[in-house]
PyMOL Python script that loads the backbone (N, CA, C, O; Angstrom):
from pymol import cmd

cmd.read_pdbstr("""\
ATOM      1  N   LEU A   1     -98.376   3.607  57.180  1.00  0.00           N
ATOM      2  CA  LEU A   1     -99.072   2.403  56.776  1.00  0.00           C
ATOM      3  C   LEU A   1     -98.089   1.234  56.728  1.00  0.00           C
ATOM      4  O   LEU A   1     -96.884   1.421  56.894  1.00  0.00           O
ATOM      5  N   THR A   2     -98.603   0.050  56.502  1.00  0.00           N
ATOM      6  CA  THR A   2     -97.759  -1.143  56.471  1.00  0.00           C
ATOM      7  C   THR A   2     -96.704  -1.062  55.371  1.00  0.00           C
ATOM      8  O   THR A   2     -96.904  -0.428  54.335  1.00  0.00           O
ATOM      9  N   THR A   3     -95.586  -1.718  55.624  1.00  0.00           N
ATOM     10  CA  THR A   3     -94.572  -1.878  54.578  1.00  0.00           C
ATOM     11  C   THR A   3     -94.442  -3.340  54.181  1.00  0.00           C
ATOM     12  O   THR A   3     -93.594  -3.684  53.358  1.00  0.00           O
ATOM     13  N   ASP A   4     -95.278  -4.210  54.758  1.00  0.00           N
ATOM     14  CA  ASP A   4     -95.288  -5.625  54.398  1.00  0.00           C
ATOM     15  C   ASP A   4     -96.064  -5.843  53.107  1.00  0.00           C
ATOM     16  O   ASP A   4     -97.112  -5.233  52.893  1.00  0.00           O
ATOM     17  N   VAL A   5     -95.547  -6.715  52.250  1.00  0.00           N
ATOM     18  CA  VAL A   5     -96.199  -7.077  50.997  1.00  0.00           C
ATOM     19  C   VAL A   5     -96.320  -8.598  50.980  1.00  0.00           C
ATOM     20  O   VAL A   5     -95.315  -9.302  50.875  1.00  0.00           O
ATOM     21  N   ILE A   6     -97.556  -9.110  51.083  1.00  0.00           N
ATOM     22  CA  ILE A   6     -97.777 -10.558  51.168  1.00  0.00           C
ATOM     23  C   ILE A   6     -98.669 -10.989  50.001  1.00  0.00           C
ATOM     24  O   ILE A   6     -99.864 -10.693  49.999  1.00  0.00           O
ATOM     25  N   PRO A   7     -98.101 -11.686  49.008  1.00  0.00           N
ATOM     26  CA  PRO A   7     -98.895 -12.131  47.858  1.00  0.00           C
ATOM     27  C   PRO A   7    -100.093 -12.974  48.287  1.00  0.00           C
ATOM     28  O   PRO A   7    -100.001 -13.753  49.237  1.00  0.00           O
ATOM     29  N   TYR A   8    -101.203 -12.820  47.596  1.00  0.00           N
ATOM     30  CA  TYR A   8    -102.454 -13.569  47.788  1.00  0.00           C
ATOM     31  C   TYR A   8    -103.137 -13.297  49.132  1.00  0.00           C
ATOM     32  O   TYR A   8    -104.164 -13.913  49.417  1.00  0.00           O
ATOM     33  N   ASN A   9    -102.611 -12.409  49.958  1.00  0.00           N
ATOM     34  CA  ASN A   9    -103.214 -12.097  51.251  1.00  0.00           C
ATOM     35  C   ASN A   9    -104.097 -10.859  51.087  1.00  0.00           C
ATOM     36  O   ASN A   9    -103.600  -9.733  51.075  1.00  0.00           O
ATOM     37  N   LYS A  10    -105.411 -11.075  50.961  1.00  0.00           N
ATOM     38  CA  LYS A  10    -106.335  -9.975  50.668  1.00  0.00           C
ATOM     39  C   LYS A  10    -106.308  -8.900  51.737  1.00  0.00           C
ATOM     40  O   LYS A  10    -106.402  -7.712  51.429  1.00  0.00           O
ATOM     41  N   THR A  11    -106.180  -9.310  52.997  1.00  0.00           N
ATOM     42  CA  THR A  11    -106.156  -8.331  54.083  1.00  0.00           C
ATOM     43  C   THR A  11    -104.934  -7.432  53.954  1.00  0.00           C
ATOM     44  O   THR A  11    -105.049  -6.209  54.031  1.00  0.00           O
ATOM     45  N   ASN A  12    -103.771  -8.032  53.760  1.00  0.00           N
ATOM     46  CA  ASN A  12    -102.551  -7.254  53.603  1.00  0.00           C
ATOM     47  C   ASN A  12    -102.604  -6.380  52.356  1.00  0.00           C
ATOM     48  O   ASN A  12    -102.290  -5.191  52.416  1.00  0.00           O
ATOM     49  N   LEU A  13    -102.996  -6.957  51.239  1.00  0.00           N
ATOM     50  CA  LEU A  13    -102.951  -6.229  49.970  1.00  0.00           C
ATOM     51  C   LEU A  13    -103.999  -5.119  49.887  1.00  0.00           C
ATOM     52  O   LEU A  13    -103.847  -4.188  49.096  1.00  0.00           O
ATOM     53  N   SER A  14    -105.062  -5.206  50.695  1.00  0.00           N
ATOM     54  CA  SER A  14    -106.049  -4.120  50.713  1.00  0.00           C
ATOM     55  C   SER A  14    -105.463  -2.858  51.330  1.00  0.00           C
ATOM     56  O   SER A  14    -106.013  -1.771  51.152  1.00  0.00           O
ATOM     57  N   ASN A  15    -104.350  -2.987  52.055  1.00  0.00           N
ATOM     58  CA  ASN A  15    -103.673  -1.825  52.629  1.00  0.00           C
ATOM     59  C   ASN A  15    -102.888  -1.038  51.584  1.00  0.00           C
ATOM     60  O   ASN A  15    -102.477   0.094  51.837  1.00  0.00           O
ATOM     61  N   TRP A  16    -102.684  -1.627  50.428  1.00  0.00           N
ATOM     62  CA  TRP A  16    -101.957  -0.971  49.340  1.00  0.00           C
ATOM     63  C   TRP A  16    -102.984  -0.467  48.327  1.00  0.00           C
ATOM     64  O   TRP A  16    -103.510  -1.249  47.535  1.00  0.00           O
ATOM     65  N   GLN A  17    -103.271   0.830  48.351  1.00  0.00           N
ATOM     66  CA  GLN A  17    -104.302   1.406  47.494  1.00  0.00           C
ATOM     67  C   GLN A  17    -103.694   2.353  46.471  1.00  0.00           C
ATOM     68  O   GLN A  17    -102.656   2.973  46.700  1.00  0.00           O
ATOM     69  N   ARG A  18    -104.380   2.443  45.327  1.00  0.00           N
ATOM     70  CA  ARG A  18    -103.882   3.325  44.273  1.00  0.00           C
ATOM     71  C   ARG A  18    -103.721   4.744  44.815  1.00  0.00           C
ATOM     72  O   ARG A  18    -104.552   5.248  45.571  1.00  0.00           O
ATOM     73  N   GLY A  19    -102.632   5.357  44.403  1.00  0.00           N
ATOM     74  CA  GLY A  19    -102.325   6.707  44.860  1.00  0.00           C
ATOM     75  C   GLY A  19    -101.469   6.758  46.113  1.00  0.00           C
ATOM     76  O   GLY A  19    -100.961   7.824  46.463  1.00  0.00           O
ATOM     77  N   ASP A  20    -101.294   5.627  46.800  1.00  0.00           N
ATOM     78  CA  ASP A  20    -100.424   5.605  47.983  1.00  0.00           C
ATOM     79  C   ASP A  20     -98.995   5.947  47.570  1.00  0.00           C
ATOM     80  O   ASP A  20     -98.580   5.682  46.442  1.00  0.00           O
ATOM     81  N   ILE A  21     -98.257   6.532  48.495  1.00  0.00           N
ATOM     82  CA  ILE A  21     -96.875   6.924  48.250  1.00  0.00           C
ATOM     83  C   ILE A  21     -95.951   5.927  48.935  1.00  0.00           C
ATOM     84  O   ILE A  21     -96.139   5.596  50.106  1.00  0.00           O
ATOM     85  N   VAL A  22     -94.954   5.453  48.198  1.00  0.00           N
ATOM     86  CA  VAL A  22     -93.977   4.503  48.726  1.00  0.00           C
ATOM     87  C   VAL A  22     -92.607   5.188  48.698  1.00  0.00           C
ATOM     88  O   VAL A  22     -92.164   5.677  47.659  1.00  0.00           O
ATOM     89  N   VAL A  23     -91.949   5.212  49.860  1.00  0.00           N
ATOM     90  CA  VAL A  23     -90.614   5.793  49.966  1.00  0.00           C
ATOM     91  C   VAL A  23     -89.617   4.644  50.062  1.00  0.00           C
ATOM     92  O   VAL A  23     -89.806   3.700  50.829  1.00  0.00           O
ATOM     93  N   LEU A  24     -88.557   4.743  49.272  1.00  0.00           N
ATOM     94  CA  LEU A  24     -87.533   3.705  49.256  1.00  0.00           C
ATOM     95  C   LEU A  24     -86.285   4.169  49.993  1.00  0.00           C
ATOM     96  O   LEU A  24     -86.183   5.330  50.391  1.00  0.00           O
ATOM     97  N   ASP A  25     -85.341   3.261  50.171  1.00  0.00           N
ATOM     98  CA  ASP A  25     -84.145   3.568  50.945  1.00  0.00           C
ATOM     99  C   ASP A  25     -83.271   4.644  50.313  1.00  0.00           C
ATOM    100  O   ASP A  25     -82.386   5.187  50.974  1.00  0.00           O
ATOM    101  N   SER A  26     -83.501   4.947  49.085  1.00  0.00           N
ATOM    102  CA  SER A  26     -82.807   6.041  48.417  1.00  0.00           C
ATOM    103  C   SER A  26     -83.709   7.271  48.498  1.00  0.00           C
ATOM    104  O   SER A  26     -84.810   7.247  47.947  1.00  0.00           O
ATOM    105  N   PRO A  27     -83.279   8.349  49.168  1.00  0.00           N
ATOM    106  CA  PRO A  27     -84.192   9.469  49.441  1.00  0.00           C
ATOM    107  C   PRO A  27     -84.778  10.155  48.208  1.00  0.00           C
ATOM    108  O   PRO A  27     -85.827  10.793  48.292  1.00  0.00           O
ATOM    109  N   GLU A  28     -84.117  10.030  47.086  1.00  0.00           N
ATOM    110  CA  GLU A  28     -84.667  10.656  45.884  1.00  0.00           C
ATOM    111  C   GLU A  28     -85.571   9.725  45.101  1.00  0.00           C
ATOM    112  O   GLU A  28     -86.030  10.083  44.017  1.00  0.00           O
ATOM    113  N   HIS A  29     -85.838   8.535  45.625  1.00  0.00           N
ATOM    114  CA  HIS A  29     -86.660   7.566  44.896  1.00  0.00           C
ATOM    115  C   HIS A  29     -87.998   7.374  45.606  1.00  0.00           C
ATOM    116  O   HIS A  29     -88.074   6.769  46.676  1.00  0.00           O
ATOM    117  N   ILE A  30     -89.030   7.893  44.996  1.00  0.00           N
ATOM    118  CA  ILE A  30     -90.400   7.814  45.494  1.00  0.00           C
ATOM    119  C   ILE A  30     -91.237   7.133  44.423  1.00  0.00           C
ATOM    120  O   ILE A  30     -91.009   7.342  43.231  1.00  0.00           O
ATOM    121  N   ALA A  31     -92.202   6.319  44.836  1.00  0.00           N
ATOM    122  CA  ALA A  31     -93.099   5.661  43.883  1.00  0.00           C
ATOM    123  C   ALA A  31     -94.538   5.862  44.338  1.00  0.00           C
ATOM    124  O   ALA A  31     -94.800   6.167  45.501  1.00  0.00           O
ATOM    125  N   ILE A  32     -95.456   5.687  43.411  1.00  0.00           N
ATOM    126  CA  ILE A  32     -96.890   5.788  43.681  1.00  0.00           C
ATOM    127  C   ILE A  32     -97.533   4.469  43.288  1.00  0.00           C
ATOM    128  O   ILE A  32     -97.222   3.910  42.236  1.00  0.00           O
ATOM    129  N   ILE A  33     -98.425   3.976  44.128  1.00  0.00           N
ATOM    130  CA  ILE A  33     -99.118   2.722  43.837  1.00  0.00           C
ATOM    131  C   ILE A  33    -100.083   2.935  42.674  1.00  0.00           C
ATOM    132  O   ILE A  33    -100.858   3.893  42.667  1.00  0.00           O
ATOM    133  N   SER A  34    -100.032   2.046  41.703  1.00  0.00           N
ATOM    134  CA  SER A  34    -100.880   2.092  40.510  1.00  0.00           C
ATOM    135  C   SER A  34    -102.252   1.482  40.804  1.00  0.00           C
ATOM    136  O   SER A  34    -102.465   0.863  41.846  1.00  0.00           O
ATOM    137  N   ASP A  35    -103.169   1.671  39.867  1.00  0.00           N
ATOM    138  CA  ASP A  35    -104.479   1.022  39.970  1.00  0.00           C
ATOM    139  C   ASP A  35    -104.452  -0.383  39.365  1.00  0.00           C
ATOM    140  O   ASP A  35    -105.441  -1.111  39.461  1.00  0.00           O
ATOM    141  N   LYS A  36    -103.339  -0.773  38.746  1.00  0.00           N
ATOM    142  CA  LYS A  36    -103.201  -2.114  38.152  1.00  0.00           C
ATOM    143  C   LYS A  36    -102.549  -3.064  39.149  1.00  0.00           C
ATOM    144  O   LYS A  36    -101.703  -2.665  39.949  1.00  0.00           O
ATOM    145  N   ARG A  37    -102.964  -4.343  39.085  1.00  0.00           N
ATOM    146  CA  ARG A  37    -102.412  -5.357  39.992  1.00  0.00           C
ATOM    147  C   ARG A  37    -102.047  -6.618  39.226  1.00  0.00           C
ATOM    148  O   ARG A  37    -102.580  -6.900  38.153  1.00  0.00           O
ATOM    149  N   ARG A  38    -101.113  -7.371  39.815  1.00  0.00           N
ATOM    150  CA  ARG A  38    -100.756  -8.677  39.272  1.00  0.00           C
ATOM    151  C   ARG A  38    -101.860  -9.673  39.633  1.00  0.00           C
ATOM    152  O   ARG A  38    -102.780  -9.346  40.384  1.00  0.00           O
ATOM    153  N   ASN A  39    -101.763 -10.884  39.096  1.00  0.00           N
ATOM    154  CA  ASN A  39    -102.752 -11.932  39.408  1.00  0.00           C
ATOM    155  C   ASN A  39    -102.783 -12.295  40.886  1.00  0.00           C
ATOM    156  O   ASN A  39    -103.822 -12.709  41.400  1.00  0.00           O
ATOM    157  N   ASP A  40    -101.645 -12.144  41.580  1.00  0.00           N
ATOM    158  CA  ASP A  40    -101.601 -12.477  43.006  1.00  0.00           C
ATOM    159  C   ASP A  40    -102.010 -11.300  43.894  1.00  0.00           C
ATOM    160  O   ASP A  40    -101.926 -11.392  45.119  1.00  0.00           O
ATOM    161  N   GLY A  41    -102.450 -10.199  43.287  1.00  0.00           N
ATOM    162  CA  GLY A  41    -102.962  -9.054  44.030  1.00  0.00           C
ATOM    163  C   GLY A  41    -101.968  -7.951  44.322  1.00  0.00           C
ATOM    164  O   GLY A  41    -102.356  -6.890  44.811  1.00  0.00           O
ATOM    165  N   ILE A  42    -100.702  -8.172  44.038  1.00  0.00           N
ATOM    166  CA  ILE A  42     -99.692  -7.150  44.314  1.00  0.00           C
ATOM    167  C   ILE A  42     -99.803  -6.037  43.280  1.00  0.00           C
ATOM    168  O   ILE A  42     -99.793  -6.303  42.078  1.00  0.00           O
ATOM    169  N   PRO A  43     -99.909  -4.787  43.743  1.00  0.00           N
ATOM    170  CA  PRO A  43    -100.065  -3.687  42.790  1.00  0.00           C
ATOM    171  C   PRO A  43     -98.762  -3.312  42.091  1.00  0.00           C
ATOM    172  O   PRO A  43     -97.667  -3.515  42.616  1.00  0.00           O
ATOM    173  N   TYR A  44     -98.913  -2.769  40.913  1.00  0.00           N
ATOM    174  CA  TYR A  44     -97.787  -2.190  40.196  1.00  0.00           C
ATOM    175  C   TYR A  44     -97.495  -0.835  40.822  1.00  0.00           C
ATOM    176  O   TYR A  44     -98.306  -0.304  41.581  1.00  0.00           O
ATOM    177  N   VAL A  45     -96.339  -0.282  40.500  1.00  0.00           N
ATOM    178  CA  VAL A  45     -95.968   1.041  40.989  1.00  0.00           C
ATOM    179  C   VAL A  45     -95.597   1.940  39.820  1.00  0.00           C
ATOM    180  O   VAL A  45     -95.161   1.472  38.768  1.00  0.00           O
ATOM    181  N   ILE A  46     -95.777   3.216  40.020  1.00  0.00           N
ATOM    182  CA  ILE A  46     -95.341   4.227  39.056  1.00  0.00           C
ATOM    183  C   ILE A  46     -94.144   4.895  39.713  1.00  0.00           C
ATOM    184  O   ILE A  46     -94.235   5.405  40.829  1.00  0.00           O
ATOM    185  N   GLN A  47     -93.011   4.885  38.999  1.00  0.00           N
ATOM    186  CA  GLN A  47     -91.788   5.396  39.611  1.00  0.00           C
ATOM    187  C   GLN A  47     -91.018   6.301  38.671  1.00  0.00           C
ATOM    188  O   GLN A  47     -91.204   6.281  37.454  1.00  0.00           O
ATOM    189  N   ASN A  48     -90.151   7.093  39.271  1.00  0.00           N
ATOM    190  CA  ASN A  48     -89.353   8.057  38.532  1.00  0.00           C
ATOM    191  C   ASN A  48     -88.006   7.453  38.140  1.00  0.00           C
ATOM    192  O   ASN A  48     -86.987   7.702  38.785  1.00  0.00           O
ATOM    193  N   THR A  49     -88.019   6.664  37.084  1.00  0.00           N
ATOM    194  CA  THR A  49     -86.778   6.053  36.607  1.00  0.00           C
ATOM    195  C   THR A  49     -86.260   6.808  35.391  1.00  0.00           C
ATOM    196  O   THR A  49     -87.028   7.456  34.681  1.00  0.00           O
ATOM    197  N   TYR A  50     -84.976   6.724  35.159  1.00  0.00           N
ATOM    198  CA  TYR A  50     -84.378   7.389  34.015  1.00  0.00           C
ATOM    199  C   TYR A  50     -84.636   6.578  32.754  1.00  0.00           C
ATOM    200  O   TYR A  50     -84.526   5.354  32.829  1.00  0.00           O
ATOM    201  N   PRO A  51     -84.959   7.132  31.642  1.00  0.00           N
ATOM    202  CA  PRO A  51     -85.048   8.552  31.343  1.00  0.00           C
ATOM    203  C   PRO A  51     -86.446   9.131  31.534  1.00  0.00           C
ATOM    204  O   PRO A  51     -86.641  10.334  31.361  1.00  0.00           O
ATOM    205  N   GLN A  52     -87.422   8.292  31.887  1.00  0.00           N
ATOM    206  CA  GLN A  52     -88.781   8.808  32.089  1.00  0.00           C
ATOM    207  C   GLN A  52     -89.495   7.936  33.117  1.00  0.00           C
ATOM    208  O   GLN A  52     -89.072   6.815  33.400  1.00  0.00           O
ATOM    209  N   SER A  53     -90.571   8.461  33.665  1.00  0.00           N
ATOM    210  CA  SER A  53     -91.358   7.691  34.628  1.00  0.00           C
ATOM    211  C   SER A  53     -91.981   6.487  33.935  1.00  0.00           C
ATOM    212  O   SER A  53     -92.270   6.525  32.739  1.00  0.00           O
ATOM    213  N   LYS A  54     -92.190   5.390  34.719  1.00  0.00           N
ATOM    214  CA  LYS A  54     -92.809   4.211  34.132  1.00  0.00           C
ATOM    215  C   LYS A  54     -93.572   3.438  35.200  1.00  0.00           C
ATOM    216  O   LYS A  54     -93.329   3.585  36.398  1.00  0.00           O
ATOM    217  N   GLU A  55     -94.494   2.616  34.734  1.00  0.00           N
ATOM    218  CA  GLU A  55     -95.241   1.717  35.599  1.00  0.00           C
ATOM    219  C   GLU A  55     -94.521   0.368  35.567  1.00  0.00           C
ATOM    220  O   GLU A  55     -94.187  -0.139  34.496  1.00  0.00           O
ATOM    221  N   SER A  56     -94.286  -0.209  36.747  1.00  0.00           N
ATOM    222  CA  SER A  56     -93.525  -1.461  36.769  1.00  0.00           C
ATOM    223  C   SER A  56     -93.997  -2.382  37.892  1.00  0.00           C
ATOM    224  O   SER A  56     -94.743  -1.980  38.785  1.00  0.00           O
ATOM    225  N   ASP A  57     -93.546  -3.607  37.817  1.00  0.00           N
ATOM    226  CA  ASP A  57     -93.847  -4.649  38.797  1.00  0.00           C
ATOM    227  C   ASP A  57     -92.649  -4.757  39.742  1.00  0.00           C
ATOM    228  O   ASP A  57     -91.869  -5.705  39.649  1.00  0.00           O
ATOM    229  N   SER A  58     -92.502  -3.790  40.649  1.00  0.00           N
ATOM    230  CA  SER A  58     -91.306  -3.719  41.485  1.00  0.00           C
ATOM    231  C   SER A  58     -91.577  -3.833  42.980  1.00  0.00           C
ATOM    232  O   SER A  58     -90.636  -4.024  43.750  1.00  0.00           O
ATOM    233  N   LEU A  59     -92.823  -3.724  43.416  1.00  0.00           N
ATOM    234  CA  LEU A  59     -93.119  -3.632  44.841  1.00  0.00           C
ATOM    235  C   LEU A  59     -92.616  -4.839  45.634  1.00  0.00           C
ATOM    236  O   LEU A  59     -91.987  -4.663  46.678  1.00  0.00           O
ATOM    237  N   LEU A  60     -92.876  -6.052  45.166  1.00  0.00           N
ATOM    238  CA  LEU A  60     -92.440  -7.242  45.894  1.00  0.00           C
ATOM    239  C   LEU A  60     -90.910  -7.342  45.908  1.00  0.00           C
ATOM    240  O   LEU A  60     -90.333  -7.749  46.916  1.00  0.00           O
ATOM    241  N   TYR A  61     -90.256  -6.983  44.821  1.00  0.00           N
ATOM    242  CA  TYR A  61     -88.785  -6.967  44.769  1.00  0.00           C
ATOM    243  C   TYR A  61     -88.242  -6.029  45.851  1.00  0.00           C
ATOM    244  O   TYR A  61     -87.340  -6.398  46.604  1.00  0.00           O
ATOM    245  N   TRP A  62     -88.797  -4.813  45.924  1.00  0.00           N
ATOM    246  CA  TRP A  62     -88.324  -3.851  46.920  1.00  0.00           C
ATOM    247  C   TRP A  62     -88.545  -4.382  48.334  1.00  0.00           C
ATOM    248  O   TRP A  62     -87.692  -4.215  49.206  1.00  0.00           O
ATOM    249  N   TYR A  63     -89.691  -5.022  48.556  1.00  0.00           N
ATOM    250  CA  TYR A  63     -89.983  -5.573  49.874  1.00  0.00           C
ATOM    251  C   TYR A  63     -88.981  -6.673  50.245  1.00  0.00           C
ATOM    252  O   TYR A  63     -88.448  -6.677  51.355  1.00  0.00           O
ATOM    253  N   LYS A  64     -88.731  -7.585  49.338  1.00  0.00           N
ATOM    254  CA  LYS A  64     -87.810  -8.697  49.615  1.00  0.00           C
ATOM    255  C   LYS A  64     -86.383  -8.226  49.867  1.00  0.00           C
ATOM    256  O   LYS A  64     -85.609  -8.917  50.530  1.00  0.00           O
ATOM    257  N   HIS A  65     -86.028  -7.053  49.341  1.00  0.00           N
ATOM    258  CA  HIS A  65     -84.685  -6.501  49.519  1.00  0.00           C
ATOM    259  C   HIS A  65     -84.653  -5.400  50.579  1.00  0.00           C
ATOM    260  O   HIS A  65     -83.699  -4.625  50.645  1.00  0.00           O
ATOM    261  N   ASN A  66     -85.699  -5.333  51.408  1.00  0.00           N
ATOM    262  CA  ASN A  66     -85.782  -4.364  52.520  1.00  0.00           C
ATOM    263  C   ASN A  66     -85.543  -2.926  52.080  1.00  0.00           C
ATOM    264  O   ASN A  66     -84.865  -2.165  52.771  1.00  0.00           O
ATOM    265  N   ARG A  67     -86.093  -2.561  50.947  1.00  0.00           N
ATOM    266  CA  ARG A  67     -85.886  -1.210  50.419  1.00  0.00           C
ATOM    267  C   ARG A  67     -87.043  -0.267  50.745  1.00  0.00           C
ATOM    268  O   ARG A  67     -86.881   0.947  50.626  1.00  0.00           O
ATOM    269  N   ILE A  68     -88.203  -0.783  51.152  1.00  0.00           N
ATOM    270  CA  ILE A  68     -89.351   0.078  51.454  1.00  0.00           C
ATOM    271  C   ILE A  68     -89.174   0.655  52.861  1.00  0.00           C
ATOM    272  O   ILE A  68     -89.158  -0.085  53.845  1.00  0.00           O
ATOM    273  N   THR A  69     -89.042   1.980  52.945  1.00  0.00           N
ATOM    274  CA  THR A  69     -88.859   2.621  54.246  1.00  0.00           C
ATOM    275  C   THR A  69     -90.104   3.369  54.713  1.00  0.00           C
ATOM    276  O   THR A  69     -90.195   3.760  55.877  1.00  0.00           O
ATOM    277  N   GLY A  70     -91.059   3.568  53.814  1.00  0.00           N
ATOM    278  CA  GLY A  70     -92.284   4.259  54.204  1.00  0.00           C
ATOM    279  C   GLY A  70     -93.409   4.000  53.229  1.00  0.00           C
ATOM    280  O   GLY A  70     -93.186   3.735  52.047  1.00  0.00           O
ATOM    281  N   HIS A  71     -94.627   4.081  53.747  1.00  0.00           N
ATOM    282  CA  HIS A  71     -95.846   3.878  52.944  1.00  0.00           C
ATOM    283  C   HIS A  71     -96.877   4.849  53.507  1.00  0.00           C
ATOM    284  O   HIS A  71     -97.264   4.745  54.671  1.00  0.00           O
ATOM    285  N   PHE A  72     -97.319   5.791  52.678  1.00  0.00           N
ATOM    286  CA  PHE A  72     -98.176   6.874  53.137  1.00  0.00           C
ATOM    287  C   PHE A  72     -99.390   7.041  52.230  1.00  0.00           C
ATOM    288  O   PHE A  72     -99.393   6.631  51.069  1.00  0.00           O
ATOM    289  N   ARG A  73    -100.418   7.658  52.802  1.00  0.00           N
ATOM    290  CA  ARG A  73    -101.646   7.949  52.043  1.00  0.00           C
ATOM    291  C   ARG A  73    -102.169   9.301  52.503  1.00  0.00           C
ATOM    292  O   ARG A  73    -102.286   9.570  53.698  1.00  0.00           O
ATOM    293  N   TYR A  74    -102.480  10.144  51.525  1.00  0.00           N
ATOM    294  CA  TYR A  74    -103.142  11.404  51.865  1.00  0.00           C
ATOM    295  C   TYR A  74    -104.578  11.101  52.277  1.00  0.00           C
ATOM    296  O   TYR A  74    -105.225  10.254  51.662  1.00  0.00           O
ATOM    297  N   PRO A  75    -105.083  11.767  53.293  1.00  0.00           N
ATOM    298  CA  PRO A  75    -106.471  11.523  53.697  1.00  0.00           C
ATOM    299  C   PRO A  75    -107.423  11.996  52.603  1.00  0.00           C
ATOM    300  O   PRO A  75    -107.133  12.939  51.867  1.00  0.00           O
ATOM    301  N   LYS A  76    -108.555  11.324  52.517  1.00  0.00           N
ATOM    302  CA  LYS A  76    -109.573  11.712  51.530  1.00  0.00           C
ATOM    303  C   LYS A  76    -110.171  13.059  51.915  1.00  0.00           C
ATOM    304  O   LYS A  76    -110.430  13.326  53.089  1.00  0.00           O
ATOM    305  N   ILE A  77    -110.384  13.890  50.922  1.00  0.00           N
ATOM    306  CA  ILE A  77    -111.001  15.186  51.150  1.00  0.00           C
ATOM    307  C   ILE A  77    -112.506  14.997  51.179  1.00  0.00           C
ATOM    308  O   ILE A  77    -113.078  14.364  50.292  1.00  0.00           O
ATOM    309  N   GLN A  78    -113.135  15.541  52.186  1.00  0.00           N
ATOM    310  CA  GLN A  78    -114.576  15.363  52.347  1.00  0.00           C
ATOM    311  C   GLN A  78    -115.351  16.469  51.676  1.00  0.00           C
ATOM    312  O   GLN A  78    -116.582  16.473  51.715  1.00  0.00           O
TER     313      GLN A  78
END
""", "prot")
cmd.dss("prot")
cmd.show_as("cartoon", "prot")
cmd.util.cbc("prot")
cmd.orient("prot")
């Protein structure tokens, strides 16, 4: 899926759905797209940070720093 994150762009942001998996440039760092979004439409992420997992506003930061290396979605089960 896309790795572009464009604030206020409904078409782009509709590609980022809750439950999507985001892979970062560090192989042990994986995040999941949250069901919560900022006012500009960018979703929050749930990530494995020390000392515990947390929900954060990091997706646009990662995009601006070229850290997003993959964006995946499991197909819906019928």
